N, CA, C and O of each residue as an XYZ file, in Angstrom:
756
protein
N      57.837     44.926   -101.626
C      56.754     44.545   -102.508
C      56.133     45.801   -103.126
O      55.845     46.776   -102.432
N      55.943     45.755   -104.388
C      55.403     46.895   -105.116
C      53.910     47.062   -104.818
O      53.169     46.082   -104.760
N      53.477     48.313   -104.628
C      52.056     48.584   -104.407
C      51.271     48.275   -105.670
O      51.601     48.750   -106.757
N      50.244     47.484   -105.512
C      49.388     47.179   -106.651
C      48.282     48.211   -106.728
O      47.773     48.683   -105.711
N      47.924     48.549   -107.946
C      46.814     49.486   -108.141
C      45.508     48.785   -107.845
O      45.335     47.612   -108.175
N      44.592     49.499   -107.224
C      43.266     48.957   -106.965
C      42.459     48.938   -108.257
O      42.589     49.820   -109.106
N      41.628     47.919   -108.381
C      40.683     47.917   -109.495
C      39.592     48.943   -109.198
O      39.450     49.405   -108.066
N      38.838     49.284   -110.212
C      37.743     50.236   -110.005
C      36.682     49.631   -109.076
O      36.068     50.352   -108.289
N      36.469     48.340   -109.161
C      35.520     47.682   -108.251
C      36.036     47.749   -106.808
O      35.258     47.986   -105.884
N      37.330     47.543   -106.614
C      37.908     47.659   -105.269
C      37.761     49.080   -104.728
O      37.452     49.277   -103.553
N      37.989     50.076   -105.606
C      37.792     51.468   -105.184
C      36.332     51.698   -104.792
O      36.041     52.290   -103.753
N      35.418     51.220   -105.643
C      33.992     51.416   -105.388
C      33.588     50.789   -104.054
O      32.926     51.434   -103.241
N      33.980     49.548   -103.830
C      33.566     48.865   -102.601
C      34.281     49.414   -101.371
O      33.820     49.205   -100.249
N      35.400     50.114   -101.563
C      36.097     50.758   -100.449
C      35.565     52.165   -100.175
O      36.036     52.847    -99.264
N      34.580     52.595   -100.970
C      34.000     53.914   -100.757
C      34.819     55.044   -101.349
O      34.684     56.195   -100.933
N      35.668     54.726   -102.317
C      36.524     55.731   -102.945
C      35.961     56.112   -104.317
O      35.268     55.306   -104.937
N      36.246     57.324   -104.802
C      35.827     57.684   -106.156
C      36.350     56.653   -107.158
O      37.468     56.155   -107.031
N      35.515     56.343   -108.160
C      35.867     55.293   -109.118
C      35.317     55.640   -110.499
O      34.406     56.456   -110.636
N      35.888     55.006   -111.511
C      35.473     55.190   -112.903
C      34.265     54.301   -113.166
O      34.386     53.077   -113.199
N      33.098     54.919   -113.353
C      31.847     54.156   -113.456
C      31.747     53.308   -114.716
O      31.000     52.330   -114.738
N      32.488     53.665   -115.773
C      32.411     52.921   -117.028
C      33.520     51.885   -117.179
O      33.813     51.453   -118.293
N      34.135     51.485   -116.076
C      35.143     50.440   -116.083
C      34.554     49.158   -116.685
O      33.391     48.837   -116.441
N      35.348     48.434   -117.464
C      34.833     47.260   -118.174
C      34.313     46.178   -117.219
O      33.281     45.567   -117.495
N      35.010     45.931   -116.099
C      34.522     44.924   -115.148
C      33.209     45.366   -114.509
O      32.294     44.558   -114.345
N      33.112     46.645   -114.147
C      31.869     47.143   -113.563
C      30.731     47.115   -114.576
O      29.581     46.870   -114.211
N      31.042     47.363   -115.839
C      30.007     47.269   -116.870
C      29.512     45.823   -117.005
O      28.322     45.593   -117.223
N      30.410     44.862   -116.877
C      30.005     43.445   -116.883
C      29.149     43.114   -115.657
O      28.160     42.388   -115.756
N      29.547     43.659   -114.500
C      28.752     43.464   -113.282
C      27.342     44.020   -113.462
O      26.364     43.385   -113.069
N      27.241     45.209   -114.059
C      25.927     45.819   -114.310
C      25.115     44.983   -115.305
O      23.907     44.811   -115.142
N      25.778     44.476   -116.314
C      25.090     43.634   -117.305
C      24.520     42.393   -116.629
O      23.380     42.007   -116.889
N      25.313     41.769   -115.765
C      24.851     40.583   -115.039
C      23.627     40.926   -114.186
O      22.662     40.163   -114.155
N      23.664     42.072   -113.493
C      22.527     42.502   -112.667
C      21.299     42.770   -113.537
O      20.185     42.407   -113.158
N      21.487     43.399   -114.697
C      20.351     43.659   -115.600
C      19.721     42.369   -116.087
O      18.500     42.277   -116.209
N      20.555     41.363   -116.366
C      20.026     40.061   -116.804
C      19.193     39.432   -115.693
O      18.089     38.945   -115.940
N      19.721     39.441   -114.462
C      18.970     38.862   -113.341
C      17.696     39.653   -113.070
O      16.653     39.062   -112.791
N      17.764     40.982   -113.147
C      16.556     41.798   -112.952
C      15.517     41.494   -114.031
O      14.328     41.386   -113.735
N      15.963     41.356   -115.278
C      15.028     41.037   -116.367
C      14.385     39.668   -116.139
O      13.184     39.504   -116.351
N      15.182     38.686   -115.707
C      14.612     37.369   -115.409
C      13.590     37.472   -114.285
O      12.512     36.882   -114.362
N      13.929     38.224   -113.240
C      13.007     38.416   -112.120
C      11.742     39.145   -112.590
O      10.626     38.717   -112.296
N      11.926     40.241   -113.316
C      10.792     41.060   -113.738
C       9.851     40.325   -114.683
O       8.665     40.648   -114.750
N      10.363     39.345   -115.408
C       9.547     38.571   -116.354
C       9.195     37.180   -115.841
O       8.667     36.353   -116.585
N       9.486     36.926   -114.577
C       9.242     35.594   -114.011
C       7.752     35.372   -113.771
O       6.986     36.322   -113.614
N       7.355     34.101   -113.745
C       5.952     33.789   -113.446
C       5.648     34.101   -111.977
O       6.556     34.316   -111.174
N       4.393     34.119   -111.652
C       3.961     34.362   -110.258
C       4.305     33.136   -109.416
O       3.419     32.441   -108.921
N       5.595     32.885   -109.260
C       6.085     31.728   -108.507
C       7.084     32.236   -107.469
O       8.208     32.607   -107.807
N       6.667     32.248   -106.214
C       7.485     32.816   -105.146
C       8.855     32.151   -105.046
O       9.857     32.833   -104.832
N       8.910     30.832   -105.198
C      10.191     30.123   -105.082
C      11.164     30.559   -106.180
O      12.350     30.752   -105.914
N      10.677     30.714   -107.391
C      11.523     31.153   -108.507
C      12.028     32.565   -108.247
O      13.212     32.852   -108.422
N      11.128     33.439   -107.830
C      11.511     34.843   -107.606
C      12.519     34.967   -106.461
O      13.500     35.702   -106.576
N      12.285     34.261   -105.371
C      13.220     34.335   -104.238
C      14.585     33.789   -104.642
O      15.611     34.334   -104.237
N      14.609     32.726   -105.430
C      15.883     32.172   -105.906
C      16.652     33.208   -106.734
O      17.861     33.367   -106.565
N      15.957     33.903   -107.618
C      16.611     34.939   -108.425
C      17.128     36.079   -107.549
O      18.233     36.576   -107.764
N      16.323     36.496   -106.554
C      16.751     37.582   -105.677
C      17.948     37.175   -104.830
O      18.839     37.989   -104.589
N      17.980     35.928   -104.377
C      19.121     35.457   -103.590
C      20.395     35.429   -104.433
O      21.493     35.624   -103.911
N      20.249     35.188   -105.725
C      21.394     35.230   -106.635
C      21.834     36.673   -106.883
O      23.029     36.955   -106.970
N      20.869     37.579   -106.994
C      21.155     38.985   -107.290
C      21.731     39.730   -106.094
O      22.744     40.417   -106.226
N      21.103     39.606   -104.932
C      21.469     40.415   -103.768
C      22.688     39.874   -103.040
O      22.994     38.684   -103.104
N      23.377     40.773   -102.348
C      24.493     40.380   -101.493
C      24.014     39.521   -100.336
O      24.704     38.596    -99.909
N      22.825     39.834    -99.832
C      22.233     39.056    -98.737
C      20.762     39.413    -98.634
O      20.378     40.565    -98.832
N      19.941     38.417    -98.323
C      18.540     38.677    -98.019
C      18.011     37.558    -97.136
O      18.513     36.434    -97.159
N      16.994     37.886    -96.362
C      16.381     36.913    -95.481
C      15.553     35.898    -96.251
O      15.413     35.986    -97.471
N      15.011     34.943    -95.526
C      14.164     33.914    -96.141
C      12.796     34.478    -96.508
O      12.235     34.126    -97.545
N      12.265     35.343    -95.669
C      10.927     35.893    -95.907
C      11.056     37.274    -96.528
O      11.131     38.285    -95.829
N      11.078     37.296    -97.852
C      11.120     38.563    -98.571
C      10.084     38.513    -99.689
O       9.780     37.449   -100.227
N       9.557     39.668   -100.023
C       8.637     39.797   -101.155
C       8.974     41.082   -101.886
O       8.951     42.165   -101.302
N       9.284     40.955   -103.157
C       9.599     42.094   -104.007
C       8.678     42.001   -105.219
O       8.643     40.974   -105.897
N       7.942     43.059   -105.490
C       7.026     43.085   -106.630
C       7.748     43.662   -107.846
O       8.293     44.764   -107.776
N       7.755     42.930   -108.952
C       8.396     43.456   -110.152
C       7.567     44.591   -110.768
O       6.352     44.635   -110.573
N       8.199     45.502   -111.502
C       9.608     45.468   -111.834
C      10.487     46.070   -110.729
O      10.065     46.929   -109.954
N      11.716     45.579   -110.698
C      12.753     46.082   -109.808
C      14.022     46.240   -110.633
O      14.316     45.411   -111.494
N      14.772     47.308   -110.368
C      16.018     47.561   -111.098
C      17.112     47.974   -110.119
O      16.854     48.658   -109.129
N      18.343     47.546   -110.417
C      19.500     47.954   -109.621
C      20.736     47.976   -110.511
O      20.712     47.475   -111.635
N      21.820     48.562   -109.996
C      23.069     48.614   -110.754
C      23.864     47.317   -110.649
O      24.265     46.755   -111.669
N      24.095     46.841   -109.444
C      24.982     45.698   -109.234
C      24.305     44.542   -108.507
O      24.553     43.381   -108.832
N      23.471     44.839   -107.548
C      22.791     43.805   -106.777
C      23.603     43.295   -105.611
O      23.079     43.149   -104.506
N      24.874     43.022   -105.838
C      25.703     42.435   -104.772
C      25.967     43.401   -103.621
O      26.489     42.986   -102.586
N      25.623     44.665   -103.772
C      25.760     45.644   -102.689
C      24.432     45.925   -101.983
O      24.304     46.930   -101.284
N      23.448     45.048   -102.162
C      22.147     45.193   -101.508
C      22.019     44.102   -100.461
O      22.171     42.918   -100.759
N      21.736     44.516    -99.220
C      21.650     43.596    -98.083
C      20.319     43.842    -97.379
O      20.096     44.916    -96.820
N      19.435     42.845    -97.407
C      18.081     42.994    -96.891
C      17.864     42.075    -95.702
O      18.296     40.922    -95.715
N      17.196     42.583    -94.674
C      16.878     41.794    -93.499
C      15.668     40.900    -93.712
O      15.068     40.872    -94.787
N      15.335     40.182    -92.675
C      14.207     39.249    -92.693
C      12.880     40.014    -92.738
O      12.783     41.147    -92.267
N      11.861     39.368    -93.317
C      10.498     39.904    -93.370
C      10.489     41.254    -94.074
O      10.035     42.255    -93.520
N      10.998     41.265    -95.301
C      11.142     42.478    -96.110
C      10.081     42.487    -97.200
O       9.822     41.462    -97.830
N       9.465     43.651    -97.421
C       8.495     43.808    -98.508
C       8.818     45.064    -99.299
O       9.036     46.132    -98.728
N       8.847     44.922   -100.646
C       9.041     46.066   -101.534
C       7.997     45.996   -102.637
O       7.843     44.968   -103.297
N       7.282     47.094   -102.831
C       6.230     47.149   -103.831
C       6.811     47.424   -105.223
O       8.029     47.473   -105.394
N       5.944     47.599   -106.196
C       6.305     47.705   -107.605
C       7.220     48.884   -107.929
O       7.156     49.937   -107.295
N       8.081     48.678   -108.943
C       8.762     49.750   -109.666
C       9.782     50.530   -108.841
O       9.831     51.758   -108.912
N      10.595     49.822   -108.060
C      11.634     50.473   -107.261
C      12.990     50.375   -107.956
O      13.234     49.452   -108.733
N      13.870     51.339   -107.667
C      15.205     51.402   -108.262
C      16.217     51.622   -107.149
O      16.088     52.557   -106.359
N      17.231     50.752   -107.090
C      18.330     50.893   -106.129
C      19.626     51.042   -106.922
O      19.998     50.137   -107.669
N      20.313     52.166   -106.771
C      21.628     52.351   -107.386
C      22.665     52.057   -106.310
O      22.956     52.901   -105.463
N      23.213     50.855   -106.357
C      23.997     50.289   -105.251
C      25.499     50.245   -105.505
O      26.121     49.191   -105.378
N      26.084     51.389   -105.863
C      27.545     51.438   -105.970
C      28.159     51.208   -104.593
O      29.142     50.478   -104.467
N      27.596     51.815   -103.577
C      27.961     51.549   -102.184
C      26.878     50.651   -101.596
O      25.802     50.522   -102.180
N      27.143     50.035   -100.458
C      26.136     49.157    -99.871
C      24.834     49.882    -99.523
O      24.837     51.002    -99.013
N      23.739     49.210    -99.814
C      22.414     49.597    -99.352
C      22.005     48.508    -98.376
O      21.784     47.363    -98.769
N      21.904     48.868    -97.100
C      21.567     47.912    -96.039
C      20.214     48.286    -95.451
O      20.003     49.407    -94.990
N      19.301     47.314    -95.479
C      17.952     47.533    -94.974
C      17.677     46.460    -93.935
O      17.857     45.271    -94.197
N      17.240     46.884    -92.755
C      17.031     45.976    -91.634
C      15.821     45.074    -91.779
O      15.208     44.986    -92.843
N      15.495     44.408    -90.686
C      14.385     43.461    -90.652
C      13.048     44.181    -90.535
O      12.961     45.285    -89.997
N      12.012     43.530    -91.051
C      10.621     43.975    -90.909
C      10.389     45.352    -91.536
O       9.712     46.203    -90.958
N      10.958     45.557    -92.718
C      10.803     46.842    -93.413
C       9.851     46.700    -94.592
O       9.754     45.641    -95.211
N       9.146     47.798    -94.889
C       8.237     47.864    -96.025
C       8.592     49.086    -96.863
O       8.836     50.170    -96.333
N       8.615     48.892    -98.179
C       8.938     49.985    -99.098
C       7.819     50.097   -100.118
O       7.447     49.114   -100.760
N       7.282     51.315   -100.263
C       6.201     51.572   -101.205
C       6.686     51.622   -102.644
O       7.889     51.646   -102.903
N       5.727     51.638   -103.591
C       6.072     51.631   -105.014
C       6.817     52.894   -105.430
O       6.683     53.956   -104.822
N       7.599     52.739   -106.478
C       8.339     53.842   -107.112
C       9.320     54.536   -106.169
O       9.599     55.726   -106.313
N       9.836     53.779   -105.208
C      10.857     54.318   -104.317
C      12.231     54.131   -104.955
O      12.512     53.091   -105.550
N      13.072     55.136   -104.826
C      14.439     55.096   -105.363
C      15.427     55.325   -104.232
O      15.291     56.261   -103.445
N      16.428     54.449   -104.168
C      17.506     54.603   -103.193
C      18.813     54.706   -103.971
O      19.167     53.811   -104.738
N      19.516     55.803   -103.761
C      20.744     56.075   -104.500
C      21.938     56.037   -103.558
O      22.021     56.842   -102.630
N      22.863     55.111   -103.786
C      24.081     55.014   -102.985
C      25.295     55.429   -103.809
O      26.402     54.929   -103.606
N      25.071     56.340   -104.728
C      26.148     56.897   -105.551
C      25.840     58.360   -105.836
O      24.700     58.738   -106.104
N      26.881     59.160   -105.769
C      26.772     60.565   -106.130
C      27.845     60.895   -107.153
O      28.630     60.037   -107.556
N      27.860     62.131   -107.555
C      28.856     62.593   -108.513
C      29.373     63.948   -108.056
O      28.706     64.656   -107.301
N      30.541     64.294   -108.509
C      31.202     65.535   -108.116
C      30.446     66.756   -108.631
O      29.772     66.697   -109.660
N      30.566     67.847   -107.909
C      30.057     69.118   -108.407
C      30.935     69.642   -109.538
O      30.508     70.483   -110.330
N      32.167     69.138   -109.604
C      33.126     69.538   -110.622
C      32.756     68.903   -111.970
O      32.680     67.680   -112.090
N      32.527     69.747   -112.976
C      32.091     69.264   -114.289
C      33.098     68.304   -114.926
O      32.701     67.336   -115.573
N      34.390     68.560   -114.749
C      35.414     67.688   -115.343
C      35.314     66.263   -114.793
O      35.401     65.299   -115.553
N      35.133     66.128   -113.487
C      34.984     64.793   -112.885
C      33.747     64.083   -113.424
O      33.770     62.877   -113.666
N      32.671     64.839   -113.609
C      31.456     64.225   -114.164
C      31.700     63.773   -115.596
O      31.263     62.690   -115.986
N      32.390     64.584   -116.380
C      32.703     64.189   -117.766
C      33.570     62.945   -117.801
O      33.470     62.138   -118.725
N      34.428     62.787   -116.788
C      35.314     61.624   -116.722
C      34.613     60.402   -116.118
O      35.246     59.366   -115.915
N      33.306     60.517   -115.829
C      32.485     59.393   -115.327
C      32.981     58.877   -113.975
O      33.056     57.671   -113.740
N      33.316     59.816   -113.101
C      33.768     59.455   -111.752
C      32.555     59.416   -110.829
O      31.825     60.401   -110.714
N      32.345     58.284   -110.175
C      31.265     58.128   -109.208
C      31.808     58.199   -107.792
O      32.961     57.851   -107.536
N      30.965     58.653   -106.876
C      31.341     58.743   -105.466
C      30.362     57.877   -104.675
O      29.226     58.287   -104.437
N      30.795     56.679   -104.265
C      29.890     55.782   -103.545
C      29.697     56.219   -102.096
O      30.663     56.521   -101.395
N      28.437     56.249   -101.652
C      28.114     56.600   -100.263
C      27.005     55.665    -99.812
O      25.921     55.671   -100.395
N      27.255     54.862    -98.786
C      26.276     53.857    -98.374
C      24.979     54.460    -97.837
O      24.953     55.579    -97.324
N      23.918     53.690    -97.971
C      22.619     54.020    -97.390
C      22.277     52.899    -96.418
O      22.340     51.720    -96.764
N      21.915     53.284    -95.196
C      21.578     52.305    -94.157
C      20.203     52.632    -93.604
O      19.932     53.763    -93.201
N      19.343     51.627    -93.590
C      17.975     51.771    -93.095
C      17.786     50.752    -91.989
O      18.051     49.565    -92.182
N      17.329     51.205    -90.832
C      17.192     50.349    -89.661
C      16.047     49.356    -89.755
O      15.459     49.164    -90.819
N      15.739     48.731    -88.637
C      14.653     47.758    -88.539
C      13.308     48.469    -88.421
O      13.225     49.599    -87.940
N      12.259     47.783    -88.872
C      10.875     48.247    -88.704
C      10.615     49.607    -89.335
O       9.870     50.417    -88.784
N      11.219     49.858    -90.473
C      11.035     51.136    -91.171
C       9.975     50.957    -92.258
O       9.961     49.959    -92.979
N       9.096     51.939    -92.355
C       8.076     51.961    -93.399
C       8.370     53.156    -94.293
O       8.388     54.297    -93.833
N       8.600     52.887    -95.576
C       8.900     53.922    -96.563
C       7.719     54.000    -97.525
O       7.407     53.025    -98.209
N       7.070     55.141    -97.578
C       5.907     55.318    -98.443
C       6.289     55.348    -99.917
O       7.469     55.382   -100.265
N       5.280     55.334   -100.771
C       5.494     55.328   -102.213
C       6.138     56.600   -102.727
O       5.903     57.688   -102.201
N       6.946     56.452   -103.750
C       7.542     57.593   -104.426
C       8.604     58.327   -103.634
O       8.886     59.493   -103.909
N       9.194     57.665   -102.658
C      10.248     58.284   -101.842
C      11.576     58.188   -102.589
O      11.837     57.206   -103.284
N      12.409     59.215   -102.438
C      13.777     59.208   -102.953
C      14.717     59.373   -101.761
O      14.590     60.319   -100.983
N      15.662     58.440   -101.627
C      16.666     58.503   -100.562
C      18.022     58.708   -101.223
O      18.436     57.921   -102.073
N      18.709     59.775   -100.823
C      19.966     60.167   -101.455
C      21.180     59.498   -100.801
O      21.061     58.933    -99.714
N      22.344     59.557   -101.453
C      23.541     58.890   -100.960
C      23.964     59.339    -99.563
O      23.836     60.509    -99.202
N      24.473     58.378    -98.785
C      25.053     58.673    -97.485
C      24.057     58.777    -96.345
O      24.444     59.118    -95.227
N      22.795     58.496    -96.593
C      21.743     58.660    -95.585
C      21.650     57.426    -94.693
O      21.805     56.297    -95.159
N      21.395     57.653    -93.410
C      21.076     56.591    -92.453
C      19.707     56.913    -91.856
O      19.455     58.037    -91.422
N      18.830     55.912    -91.842
C      17.492     56.046    -91.272
C      17.426     55.149    -90.046
O      17.769     53.969    -90.119
N      16.990     55.698    -88.924
C      16.927     54.952    -87.675
C      15.802     53.933    -87.636
O      14.932     53.911    -88.507
N      15.832     53.094    -86.617
C      14.815     52.059    -86.407
C      13.446     52.677    -86.165
O      13.332     53.773    -85.617
N      12.416     51.961    -86.582
C      11.019     52.322    -86.300
C      10.623     53.684    -86.855
O       9.753     54.353    -86.299
N      11.251     54.091    -87.936
C      10.971     55.381    -88.555
C      10.014     55.190    -89.726
O      10.038     54.158    -90.398
N       9.174     56.192    -89.964
C       8.232     56.200    -91.079
C       8.590     57.367    -91.985
O       8.783     58.492    -91.524
N       8.678     57.082    -93.291
C       8.965     58.124    -94.277
C       7.711     58.285    -95.137
O       7.300     57.352    -95.827
N       7.109     59.474    -95.091
C       5.867     59.735    -95.820
C       6.096     59.676    -97.327
O       7.190     59.954    -97.818
N       5.049     59.312    -98.041
C       5.097     59.209    -99.496
C       5.606     60.503   -100.125
O       5.333     61.601    -99.640
N       6.343     60.345   -101.205
C       6.865     61.432   -102.033
C       7.925     62.282   -101.338
O       8.257     63.363   -101.827
N       8.457     61.824   -100.222
C       9.518     62.570    -99.534
C      10.845     62.409   -100.254
O      11.084     61.401   -100.918
N      11.698     63.403   -100.118
C      13.065     63.341   -100.621
C      13.980     63.440    -99.404
O      14.048     64.476    -98.744
N      14.680     62.346    -99.121
C      15.488     62.240    -97.910
C      16.929     62.587    -98.258
O      17.619     61.827    -98.938
N      17.375     63.751    -97.782
C      18.691     64.279    -98.130
C      19.695     64.170    -96.998
O      20.884     64.416    -97.195
N      19.216     63.795    -95.788
C      20.104     63.680    -94.634
C      19.619     62.538    -93.751
O      18.552     61.971    -93.989
N      20.399     62.207    -92.741
C      20.081     61.095    -91.843
C      19.064     61.507    -90.784
O      18.948     62.679    -90.425
N      18.319     60.489    -90.287
C      17.303     60.718    -89.259
C      17.402     59.635    -88.193
O      17.835     58.516    -88.471
N      16.991     59.982    -86.949
C      17.107     59.039    -85.830
C      15.963     58.022    -85.787
O      15.107     57.988    -86.671
N      15.972     57.209    -84.753
C      14.906     56.249    -84.486
C      13.606     56.976    -84.134
O      13.615     58.123    -83.688
N      12.483     56.270    -84.349
C      11.171     56.660    -83.808
C      10.681     58.037    -84.251
O      10.212     58.823    -83.428
N      10.788     58.330    -85.547
C      10.252     59.596    -86.044
C       9.464     59.351    -87.327
O       9.650     58.346    -88.012
N       8.580     60.298    -87.630
C       7.919     60.350    -88.934
C       8.542     61.528    -89.661
O       8.613     62.637    -89.131
N       8.995     61.274    -90.889
C       9.589     62.350    -91.678
C       8.800     62.517    -92.967
O       8.232     61.559    -93.491
N       8.773     63.747    -93.471
C       8.019     64.035    -94.690
C       8.572     65.285    -95.338
O       9.205     66.114    -94.685
N       8.324     65.410    -96.634
C       8.626     66.642    -97.351
C       9.817     66.554    -98.276
O      10.462     65.514    -98.406
N      10.093     67.698    -98.926
C      11.208     67.827    -99.844
C      11.902     69.160    -99.565
O      11.419     70.206    -99.999
N      13.026     69.138    -98.849
C      13.669     67.956    -98.268
C      12.902     67.467    -97.030
O      12.205     68.234    -96.366
N      13.050     66.182    -96.746
C      12.345     65.591    -95.615
C      12.802     66.213    -94.304
O      13.966     66.574    -94.132
N      11.841     66.326    -93.380
C      12.125     66.835    -92.036
C      11.244     66.064    -91.069
O      10.270     65.435    -91.484
N      11.568     66.103    -89.804
C      10.775     65.416    -88.793
C       9.467     66.169    -88.605
O       9.462     67.376    -88.363
N       8.350     65.441    -88.720
C       7.046     66.072    -88.494
C       6.381     65.520    -87.232
O       5.412     66.088    -86.728
N       6.920     64.395    -86.725
C       6.313     63.799    -85.533
C       7.298     62.822    -84.905
O       8.063     62.160    -85.607
N       7.275     62.740    -83.600
C       8.043     61.717    -82.877
C       7.095     60.577    -82.549
O       5.934     60.813    -82.214
N       7.570     59.354    -82.641
C       6.776     58.175    -82.356
C       7.137     57.694    -80.955
O       8.317     57.524    -80.646
N       6.147     57.474    -80.116
C       6.406     56.966    -78.774
C       7.015     55.570    -78.869
O       6.554     54.738    -79.651
N       8.045     55.319    -78.077
C       8.717     54.014    -78.121
C       7.859     52.952    -77.466
O       8.256     51.789    -77.405
């Protein structure tokens, strides 16, 4: 049997470098933008908003609250646990999965990036993306204006101070802050 070439979406979801301007991926992004626009312009009706989010996201719990506006690339690579809250004006670039556990809170203007690009200028010109998942544990509180970079894992019960830039992974039960973020305090279990 002849080896079939992977689609760019298959490469992306497998965590392999992929062509970001692929026509199918552009359609996927368009679909996500339409759903985000519907959500962002929806009336103050929780049932309508949750229905739109359940259509957009790969998975989410029953008890979620997201304050518009919200923007993402694909939506189907976002997986949210139960009892999730996200404040206004957040952006998730979800080329790779973004997984957020139960009982998490995210402050306004937080950005989570699950895609990077090569240091090589030629690869960037060729629109090659490098998907790297972001995983956030249970009971995490992320302050406003936080940026979380590709490939990061945040442990359970961790607090990320406002305006932090998270460039690496952190364990359970810590408070992190700064640019780049570092542990400033351990939380008693």
